[in-house]
C-alpha positions as CSV (number, residue, x, y, z in Angstrom):
1,X,33.5,66.1,-8.9
2,X,36.1,64.0,-7.0
3,X,38.9,66.4,-7.9
4,X,37.0,69.5,-6.7
5,X,35.9,67.8,-3.5
6,X,39.5,66.8,-2.8
7,X,40.7,70.3,-3.3
8,X,38.5,71.5,-0.5
9,X,40.1,69.1,2.1
10,X,43.7,68.7,1.1
11,X,46.0,71.3,2.7
12,X,49.3,69.4,2.3
13,X,50.7,66.4,0.5
14,X,53.8,64.6,1.7
15,X,55.7,62.8,-1.1
16,X,57.5,59.6,0.0
17,X,59.3,57.5,-2.6
18,X,60.3,53.9,-2.3
19,X,63.8,53.7,-0.8
20,X,63.6,57.1,0.9
21,X,65.4,57.4,4.2
22,X,62.8,57.2,7.0
23,X,65.0,59.5,9.1
24,X,64.7,62.3,6.5
25,X,61.4,64.3,6.3
26,X,59.3,63.7,3.1
27,X,58.9,66.4,0.4
28,X,56.0,68.5,1.5
29,X,53.6,70.3,-0.9
30,X,51.7,73.1,0.9
31,X,48.5,73.7,-1.0
32,X,48.1,77.3,0.2
33,X,51.0,78.2,-2.0
34,X,49.3,77.0,-5.3
35,X,46.7,78.6,-7.5
36,X,43.4,76.8,-8.0
37,X,44.5,75.6,-11.4
38,X,47.8,74.2,-10.0
39,X,45.9,72.4,-7.2
40,X,43.6,70.7,-9.8
41,X,46.6,69.6,-11.8
42,X,48.3,68.1,-8.7
43,X,45.1,66.4,-7.6
44,X,44.7,65.0,-11.0
45,X,48.0,63.0,-10.5
46,X,46.8,61.4,-7.2
47,X,45.7,57.7,-7.7
48,X,41.9,57.3,-7.8
49,X,41.9,54.8,-4.9
50,X,43.4,57.6,-2.7
51,X,40.8,60.1,-4.0
52,X,38.0,57.7,-3.3
53,X,39.0,57.4,0.3
54,X,39.3,61.1,0.6
55,X,35.8,61.6,-0.9
56,X,34.3,59.0,1.5
57,X,35.7,61.1,4.4
58,X,34.4,64.2,2.8
59,X,30.9,62.6,2.6
60,X,31.0,61.8,6.3
61,X,32.1,65.4,7.1
62,X,29.2,66.7,5.0
63,X,26.8,64.3,6.7
64,X,27.9,65.4,10.2
65,X,27.7,69.1,9.1
66,X,24.2,68.5,7.8
67,X,23.1,67.0,11.1
68,X,24.5,69.9,13.1
69,X,22.8,72.5,10.9
70,X,19.3,70.8,10.9
71,X,17.3,72.2,13.8
72,X,13.9,70.9,14.9
73,X,11.5,73.6,16.0
74,X,8.4,72.0,17.3
75,X,7.4,69.5,14.6
76,X,9.2,71.3,11.8
77,X,12.8,70.7,10.8
78,X,14.7,73.8,9.6
79,X,18.2,73.8,8.0
80,X,20.6,76.6,8.9
81,X,22.3,77.7,5.7
82,X,25.7,79.3,6.0
83,X,27.4,81.0,3.1
84,X,30.8,82.6,2.8
85,X,29.4,86.1,3.4
86,X,28.6,85.1,7.0
87,X,32.4,85.1,7.7
88,X,33.3,88.4,6.0
């Protein structure tokens, strides 16, 4: 679950190693250039502590999204459901 959630939010990973020159840019991995399988393999190598922080941010985003899409009509609360077909 964590890995799939992380794949939704990561667009780029900057790799900085100990001893790297701070004046040189880090190695950048652009996730749009990878297949879904490759993304999962990359995410699988990220430490769990980093993924936990990412998932907690994801949870907050989903909570905000839910609040924005819940509409009160009179005394009834209705949720607006969006699916990908809406954008095609």
